[in-house]
Backbone as JSON Lines, residues from 0, in Angstrom:
{"i":0,"aa":"M","n":[7.08,48.88,-2.75],"ca":[7.99,47.83,-3.21],"c":[9.14,48.52,-3.96]}
{"i":1,"aa":"T","n":[10.36,48.04,-3.65],"ca":[11.58,48.62,-4.27],"c":[12.25,47.54,-5.1]}
{"i":2,"aa":"T","n":[12.77,47.91,-6.26],"ca":[13.5,46.98,-7.12],"c":[15.01,47.2,-6.92]}
{"i":3,"aa":"Y","n":[15.69,46.08,-6.71],"ca":[17.15,46.05,-6.52],"c":[17.8,45.3,-7.64]}
{"i":4,"aa":"Q","n":[18.99,45.73,-8.05],"ca":[19.73,45.1,-9.14],"c":[20.77,44.16,-8.55]}
{"i":5,"aa":"G","n":[20.89,43.0,-9.16],"ca":[21.93,42.03,-8.75],"c":[22.71,41.52,-9.95]}
{"i":6,"aa":"K","n":[23.91,41.01,-9.69],"ca":[24.69,40.41,-10.71],"c":[25.66,39.41,-10.06]}
{"i":7,"aa":"C","n":[26.06,38.44,-10.86],"ca":[27.0,37.42,-10.36],"c":[28.42,38.02,-10.38]}
{"i":8,"aa":"H","n":[29.36,37.25,-9.9],"ca":[30.75,37.68,-9.82],"c":[31.37,38.04,-11.18]}
{"i":9,"aa":"C","n":[31.07,37.23,-12.2],"ca":[31.65,37.5,-13.53],"c":[30.82,38.46,-14.36]}
{"i":10,"aa":"G","n":[29.58,38.78,-13.95],"ca":[28.73,39.68,-14.67],"c":[27.9,39.03,-15.78]}
{"i":11,"aa":"H","n":[28.03,37.72,-15.96],"ca":[27.27,37.03,-17.02],"c":[25.75,37.08,-16.71]}
{"i":12,"aa":"H","n":[25.38,36.86,-15.46],"ca":[23.98,36.92,-15.07],"c":[23.72,38.23,-14.33]}
{"i":13,"aa":"E","n":[22.56,38.81,-14.68],"ca":[22.07,40.0,-13.98],"c":[20.59,39.77,-13.72]}
{"i":14,"aa":"W","n":[20.06,40.39,-12.67],"ca":[18.65,40.2,-12.32],"c":[18.15,41.38,-11.51]}
{"i":15,"aa":"E","n":[16.86,41.4,-11.39],"ca":[16.12,42.38,-10.54],"c":[15.34,41.62,-9.5]}
{"i":16,"aa":"V","n":[15.32,42.16,-8.29],"ca":[14.58,41.61,-7.19],"c":[13.69,42.7,-6.63]}
{"i":17,"aa":"K","n":[12.41,42.42,-6.49],"ca":[11.45,43.36,-5.9],"c":[11.24,42.93,-4.44]}
{"i":18,"aa":"L","n":[11.45,43.9,-3.53],"ca":[11.28,43.65,-2.11],"c":[10.34,44.67,-1.49]}
{"i":19,"aa":"E","n":[9.48,44.16,-0.61],"ca":[8.64,45.01,0.16],"c":[9.52,45.72,1.24]}
{"i":20,"aa":"Q","n":[9.06,46.77,1.8],"ca":[9.85,47.51,2.83],"c":[10.35,46.61,3.94]}
{"i":21,"aa":"D","n":[9.47,45.72,4.43],"ca":[9.87,44.85,5.56],"c":[10.81,43.74,5.11]}
{"i":22,"aa":"Q","n":[11.06,43.54,3.84],"ca":[12.02,42.56,3.32],"c":[13.39,43.18,3.04]}
{"i":23,"aa":"S","n":[13.53,44.44,3.26],"ca":[14.79,45.15,2.95],"c":[15.79,44.95,4.1]}
{"i":24,"aa":"K","n":[15.97,43.68,4.46],"ca":[16.9,43.27,5.51],"c":[17.49,41.91,5.12]}
{"i":25,"aa":"H","n":[18.69,41.65,5.59],"ca":[19.26,40.34,5.35],"c":[18.74,39.31,6.37]}
{"i":26,"aa":"I","n":[18.51,38.11,5.9],"ca":[18.3,36.97,6.83],"c":[19.62,36.18,6.73]}
{"i":27,"aa":"L","n":[20.31,36.08,7.84],"ca":[21.52,35.34,7.88],"c":[21.26,33.85,8.03]}
{"i":28,"aa":"C","n":[21.81,33.0,7.17],"ca":[21.6,31.57,7.3],"c":[22.92,30.93,7.69]}
{"i":29,"aa":"H","n":[22.87,30.22,8.83],"ca":[24.07,29.58,9.4],"c":[24.11,28.09,9.12]}
{"i":30,"aa":"C","n":[23.25,27.56,8.19],"ca":[23.27,26.1,7.94],"c":[24.62,25.69,7.38]}
{"i":31,"aa":"D","n":[24.96,24.42,7.59],"ca":[26.23,23.92,7.14],"c":[26.37,23.97,5.6]}
{"i":32,"aa":"T","n":[25.26,23.78,4.88],"ca":[25.26,23.87,3.41],"c":[25.7,25.24,2.98]}
{"i":33,"aa":"C","n":[25.15,26.32,3.56],"ca":[25.51,27.68,3.2],"c":[26.98,27.94,3.54]}
{"i":34,"aa":"K","n":[27.47,27.39,4.64],"ca":[28.9,27.54,4.96],"c":[29.75,26.93,3.86]}
{"i":35,"aa":"I","n":[29.42,25.74,3.43],"ca":[30.2,25.07,2.4],"c":[30.12,25.79,1.07]}
{"i":36,"aa":"L","n":[28.89,26.18,0.65],"ca":[28.73,26.84,-0.65],"c":[29.42,28.23,-0.65]}
{"i":37,"aa":"G","n":[29.31,28.92,0.45],"ca":[29.84,30.3,0.45],"c":[31.24,30.49,1.02]}
{"i":38,"aa":"G","n":[31.74,29.44,1.73],"ca":[33.04,29.51,2.31],"c":[33.14,30.47,3.47]}
{"i":39,"aa":"G","n":[32.0,30.8,4.1],"ca":[32.03,31.71,5.26],"c":[31.11,31.19,6.36]}
{"i":40,"aa":"A","n":[30.92,31.99,7.39],"ca":[30.14,31.6,8.53],"c":[28.6,31.58,8.26]}
{"i":41,"aa":"F","n":[28.16,32.33,7.25],"ca":[26.75,32.4,6.95],"c":[26.54,32.98,5.57]}
{"i":42,"aa":"T","n":[25.32,32.92,5.02],"ca":[25.0,33.66,3.84],"c":[23.93,34.69,4.18]}
{"i":43,"aa":"M","n":[23.73,35.69,3.29],"ca":[22.75,36.72,3.48],"c":[21.64,36.56,2.43]}
{"i":44,"aa":"N","n":[20.38,36.45,2.91],"ca":[19.3,36.05,2.06],"c":[18.04,36.82,2.38]}
{"i":45,"aa":"Q","n":[17.03,36.59,1.5],"ca":[15.66,37.0,1.81],"c":[14.71,36.01,1.16]}
{"i":46,"aa":"I","n":[13.62,35.75,1.81],"ca":[12.62,34.82,1.3],"c":[11.54,35.63,0.59]}
{"i":47,"aa":"I","n":[11.35,35.34,-0.72],"ca":[10.47,36.17,-1.55],"c":[9.6,35.29,-2.44]}
{"i":48,"aa":"P","n":[8.52,35.87,-2.98],"ca":[7.78,35.17,-4.02],"c":[8.64,35.04,-5.28]}
{"i":49,"aa":"K","n":[8.59,33.9,-5.93],"ca":[9.4,33.67,-7.13],"c":[9.13,34.75,-8.22]}
{"i":50,"aa":"A","n":[7.88,35.23,-8.28],"ca":[7.56,36.27,-9.24],"c":[8.29,37.57,-9.01]}
{"i":51,"aa":"N","n":[8.92,37.76,-7.84],"ca":[9.63,39.01,-7.56],"c":[11.12,38.96,-7.96]}
{"i":52,"aa":"L","n":[11.51,37.89,-8.66],"ca":[12.84,37.81,-9.21],"c":[12.71,37.73,-10.72]}
{"i":53,"aa":"K","n":[13.48,38.56,-11.43],"ca":[13.46,38.53,-12.87],"c":[14.89,38.5,-13.36]}
{"i":54,"aa":"I","n":[15.3,37.43,-14.03],"ca":[16.64,37.34,-14.66],"c":[16.62,38.23,-15.9]}
{"i":55,"aa":"T","n":[17.49,39.23,-15.97],"ca":[17.5,40.19,-17.06],"c":[18.61,39.99,-18.05]}
{"i":56,"aa":"N","n":[19.62,39.18,-17.69],"ca":[20.72,38.92,-18.6],"c":[21.35,37.57,-18.24]}
{"i":57,"aa":"G","n":[21.78,36.82,-19.25],"ca":[22.49,35.59,-19.02],"c":[21.63,34.33,-19.23]}
{"i":58,"aa":"G","n":[20.32,34.5,-19.4],"ca":[19.44,33.38,-19.61],"c":[19.16,32.59,-18.34]}
{"i":59,"aa":"D","n":[18.62,31.38,-18.52],"ca":[18.33,30.55,-17.32],"c":[19.61,30.16,-16.66]}
{"i":60,"aa":"P","n":[19.68,30.3,-15.32],"ca":[20.88,29.83,-14.63],"c":[20.95,28.28,-14.62]}
{"i":61,"aa":"S","n":[22.13,27.77,-14.37],"ca":[22.28,26.31,-14.18],"c":[21.69,25.95,-12.82]}
{"i":62,"aa":"N","n":[21.44,24.66,-12.63],"ca":[20.89,24.26,-11.34],"c":[21.29,22.84,-10.99]}
{"i":63,"aa":"Y","n":[21.19,22.55,-9.67],"ca":[21.38,21.21,-9.17],"c":[20.51,21.05,-7.91]}
{"i":64,"aa":"K","n":[20.32,19.84,-7.47],"ca":[19.46,19.54,-6.32],"c":[20.22,18.82,-5.23]}
{"i":65,"aa":"Y","n":[19.83,19.07,-4.02],"ca":[20.32,18.28,-2.9],"c":[19.13,18.11,-1.93]}
{"i":66,"aa":"K","n":[19.26,17.2,-0.97],"ca":[18.2,16.98,0.04],"c":[18.44,17.88,1.22]}
{"i":67,"aa":"G","n":[17.43,18.65,1.57],"ca":[17.5,19.5,2.75],"c":[17.2,18.75,4.02]}
{"i":68,"aa":"D","n":[17.27,19.45,5.15],"ca":[16.99,18.8,6.45],"c":[15.63,18.09,6.5]}
{"i":69,"aa":"S","n":[14.66,18.64,5.77],"ca":[13.32,18.12,5.78],"c":[13.21,16.77,4.99]}
{"i":70,"aa":"G","n":[14.21,16.5,4.18],"ca":[14.14,15.35,3.31],"c":[13.67,15.73,1.9]}
{"i":71,"aa":"N","n":[13.15,16.95,1.79],"ca":[12.69,17.49,0.53],"c":[13.88,18.08,-0.27]}
{"i":72,"aa":"S","n":[13.69,18.2,-1.55],"ca":[14.76,18.74,-2.38],"c":[14.92,20.26,-2.23]}
{"i":73,"aa":"V","n":[16.16,20.72,-2.39],"ca":[16.47,22.09,-2.49],"c":[17.14,22.27,-3.86]}
{"i":74,"aa":"N","n":[16.58,23.18,-4.66],"ca":[17.1,23.42,-6.02],"c":[17.95,24.69,-5.95]}
{"i":75,"aa":"C","n":[19.19,24.56,-6.37],"ca":[20.12,25.68,-6.34],"c":[20.33,26.21,-7.76]}
{"i":76,"aa":"Y","n":[20.17,27.53,-7.97],"ca":[20.31,28.13,-9.29],"c":[21.52,29.07,-9.25]}
{"i":77,"aa":"Y","n":[22.44,28.88,-10.18],"ca":[23.73,29.54,-10.16],"c":[24.22,29.85,-11.59]}
{"i":78,"aa":"C","n":[25.14,30.8,-11.67],"ca":[25.78,31.14,-12.94],"c":[26.72,29.99,-13.35]}
{"i":79,"aa":"P","n":[26.55,29.48,-14.58],"ca":[27.4,28.36,-15.02],"c":[28.87,28.78,-15.25]}
{"i":80,"aa":"K","n":[29.12,30.08,-15.34],"ca":[30.49,30.53,-15.64],"c":[31.29,30.77,-14.39]}
{"i":81,"aa":"C","n":[30.68,31.39,-13.37],"ca":[31.45,31.7,-12.1],"c":[30.93,30.95,-10.89]}
{"i":82,"aa":"T","n":[29.82,30.29,-10.99],"ca":[29.15,29.49,-9.97],"c":[28.57,30.3,-8.84]}
{"i":83,"aa":"T","n":[28.37,31.6,-9.02],"ca":[27.65,32.43,-8.02],"c":[26.23,31.92,-7.89]}
{"i":84,"aa":"H","n":[25.81,31.61,-6.64],"ca":[24.44,31.15,-6.38],"c":[23.51,32.32,-6.33]}
{"i":85,"aa":"I","n":[22.58,32.41,-7.23],"ca":[21.62,33.5,-7.35],"c":[20.46,33.3,-6.41]}
{"i":86,"aa":"Y","n":[19.85,32.12,-6.42],"ca":[18.73,31.81,-5.52],"c":[18.61,30.32,-5.34]}
{"i":87,"aa":"H","n":[17.86,29.94,-4.32],"ca":[17.51,28.58,-4.04],"c":[16.0,28.44,-3.91]}
{"i":88,"aa":"H","n":[15.52,27.27,-4.28],"ca":[14.11,26.95,-4.12],"c":[14.06,25.73,-3.22]}
{"i":89,"aa":"Q","n":[13.59,25.93,-1.96],"ca":[13.39,24.82,-1.06],"c":[11.99,24.31,-1.3]}
{"i":90,"aa":"E","n":[11.84,23.09,-1.78],"ca":[10.51,22.57,-2.17],"c":[9.54,22.56,-0.98]}
{"i":91,"aa":"I","n":[10.05,22.45,0.23],"ca":[9.16,22.43,1.41],"c":[8.42,23.79,1.56]}
{"i":92,"aa":"M","n":[8.97,24.88,0.95],"ca":[8.34,26.18,1.06],"c":[7.22,26.37,0.03]}
{"i":93,"aa":"G","n":[7.03,25.4,-0.83],"ca":[5.99,25.54,-1.88],"c":[6.59,25.99,-3.17]}
{"i":94,"aa":"P","n":[5.8,25.95,-4.25],"ca":[6.35,26.19,-5.59],"c":[6.65,27.63,-5.91]}
{"i":95,"aa":"D","n":[6.1,28.57,-5.16],"ca":[6.19,29.98,-5.53],"c":[7.06,30.82,-4.56]}
{"i":96,"aa":"T","n":[7.86,30.15,-3.72],"ca":[8.67,30.85,-2.76],"c":[10.13,30.44,-2.99]}
{"i":97,"aa":"I","n":[11.01,31.47,-2.99],"ca":[12.45,31.21,-3.2],"c":[13.26,31.96,-2.16]}
{"i":98,"aa":"V","n":[14.5,31.58,-2.05],"ca":[15.46,32.26,-1.16],"c":[16.5,32.91,-2.06]}
{"i":99,"aa":"V","n":[16.51,34.25,-2.11],"ca":[17.44,34.98,-2.98],"c":[18.61,35.5,-2.12]}
{"i":100,"aa":"R","n":[19.77,35.54,-2.7],"ca":[20.97,35.97,-2.04],"c":[21.08,37.51,-2.06]}
{"i":101,"aa":"T","n":[20.78,38.12,-0.9],"ca":[20.79,39.59,-0.81],"c":[22.21,40.2,-0.87]}
{"i":102,"aa":"A","n":[23.24,39.4,-0.55],"ca":[24.63,39.88,-0.62],"c":[25.02,40.18,-2.09]}
{"i":103,"aa":"L","n":[24.23,39.7,-3.07],"ca":[24.53,39.92,-4.46],"c":[23.86,41.16,-5.02]}
{"i":104,"aa":"L","n":[23.12,41.85,-4.17],"ca":[22.49,43.11,-4.52],"c":[23.36,44.27,-3.96]}
{"i":105,"aa":"A","n":[23.97,45.01,-4.86],"ca":[24.94,46.05,-4.42],"c":[24.36,46.99,-3.36]}
{"i":106,"aa":"E","n":[23.18,47.44,-3.56],"ca":[22.54,48.37,-2.59],"c":[22.34,47.68,-1.25]}
{"i":107,"aa":"A","n":[21.96,46.41,-1.27],"ca":[21.69,45.67,-0.04],"c":[22.96,45.49,0.76]}
{"i":108,"aa":"R","n":[24.07,45.2,0.07],"ca":[25.38,45.03,0.76],"c":[25.71,46.26,1.54]}
{"i":109,"aa":"K","n":[25.38,47.44,0.99],"ca":[25.75,48.73,1.6],"c":[24.74,49.15,2.66]}
{"i":110,"aa":"N","n":[23.45,48.86,2.49],"ca":[22.43,49.5,3.27],"c":[21.53,48.66,4.14]}
{"i":111,"aa":"F","n":[21.46,47.39,3.86],"ca":[20.53,46.52,4.62],"c":[21.08,46.2,6.02]}
{"i":112,"aa":"D","n":[20.21,46.21,6.99],"ca":[20.48,45.69,8.3],"c":[20.16,44.22,8.32]}
{"i":113,"aa":"V","n":[20.41,43.54,9.44],"ca":[20.07,42.15,9.6],"c":[18.69,42.06,10.29]}
{"i":114,"aa":"G","n":[17.78,41.34,9.68],"ca":[16.43,41.2,10.21],"c":[16.22,39.98,11.07]}
{"i":115,"aa":"A","n":[16.95,38.92,10.75],"ca":[16.8,37.64,11.52],"c":[17.96,36.74,11.16]}
{"i":116,"aa":"E","n":[18.13,35.71,11.95],"ca":[19.14,34.69,11.72],"c":[18.42,33.32,11.75]}
{"i":117,"aa":"I","n":[18.75,32.47,10.8],"ca":[18.15,31.13,10.75],"c":[19.25,30.07,10.84]}
{"i":118,"aa":"Y","n":[18.82,28.89,11.18],"ca":[19.74,27.75,11.4],"c":[20.72,28.08,12.49]}
{"i":119,"aa":"G","n":[20.23,28.73,13.55],"ca":[21.09,29.06,14.7],"c":[21.65,27.78,15.3]}
{"i":120,"aa":"K","n":[21.03,26.65,15.13],"ca":[21.53,25.38,15.66],"c":[22.92,25.02,15.08]}
{"i":121,"aa":"D","n":[23.24,25.56,13.89],"ca":[24.51,25.31,13.27],"c":[25.49,26.47,13.34]}
{"i":122,"aa":"K","n":[25.14,27.46,14.09],"ca":[25.97,28.66,14.21],"c":[27.3,28.28,14.86]}
{"i":123,"aa":"M","n":[28.37,28.92,14.38],"ca":[29.7,28.67,14.96],"c":[29.72,29.26,16.36]}
{"i":124,"aa":"K","n":[30.4,28.58,17.26],"ca":[30.34,28.91,18.69],"c":[30.83,30.35,18.97]}
{"i":125,"aa":"W","n":[31.67,30.87,18.13],"ca":[32.24,32.19,18.39],"c":[31.39,33.34,17.84]}
{"i":126,"aa":"E","n":[30.35,32.99,17.11],"ca":[29.47,34.04,16.5],"c":[28.52,34.59,17.51]}
{"i":127,"aa":"K","n":[28.45,35.93,17.58],"ca":[27.5,36.56,18.46],"c":[26.16,36.76,17.78]}
{"i":128,"aa":"E","n":[25.09,36.78,18.55],"ca":[23.75,37.0,17.95],"c":[23.64,38.45,17.48]}
{"i":129,"aa":"I","n":[23.19,38.61,16.24],"ca":[23.02,39.94,15.65],"c":[21.55,40.33,15.63]}
{"i":130,"aa":"A","n":[20.69,39.35,15.4],"ca":[19.24,39.58,15.34],"c":[18.53,38.37,15.94]}
{"i":131,"aa":"H","n":[17.22,38.43,16.03],"ca":[16.48,37.25,16.53],"c":[16.92,36.0,15.79]}
{"i":132,"aa":"T","n":[17.26,34.99,16.5],"ca":[17.83,33.75,15.89],"c":[16.84,32.58,16.09]}
{"i":133,"aa":"F","n":[16.53,31.92,14.99],"ca":[15.69,30.74,15.02],"c":[16.58,29.48,14.89]}
{"i":134,"aa":"D","n":[16.27,28.42,15.64],"ca":[17.06,27.2,15.58],"c":[17.16,26.67,14.14]}
{"i":135,"aa":"V","n":[16.03,26.72,13.43],"ca":[16.0,26.28,12.05],"c":[15.36,27.42,11.22]}
{"i":136,"aa":"L","n":[14.06,27.36,10.96],"ca":[13.38,28.39,10.22],"c":[12.32,29.03,11.13]}
{"i":137,"aa":"P","n":[11.89,30.25,10.81],"ca":[10.8,30.85,11.6],"c":[9.53,30.05,11.41]}
{"i":138,"aa":"P","n":[8.63,30.08,12.38],"ca":[7.35,29.35,12.21],"c":[6.57,29.96,11.04]}
{"i":139,"aa":"S","n":[5.88,29.13,10.31],"ca":[5.13,29.63,9.16],"c":[3.73,30.04,9.52]}
């Protein structure tokens, strides 16, 4: 297991993320919510146990909820100063699983490959497939 350092755009929040070797890849999410939140074609993420994220500076992030495709809540945690989204908790995944933004980990931005793509059903028509693409989420 390797520990990666992350921080928000303004530097107010900092955190550590522990990833197993097979998690050291981006999962690209093409859902419309990620497009709206990030202002781009996709976000870069990894699905991890909540215990593998430790906020080291800035205190508890702010949060809000919205309803996901499943009808269950998605809790978004972000820096209250710059609004960088640190992680999301999709309630359908259970209480101990979160989706962390790997693009916010400096080493991941430079070194991670793409491991999978999710929400391929919402992918923009001009995007080429980079990795195995799931229509929504991989089977559990």
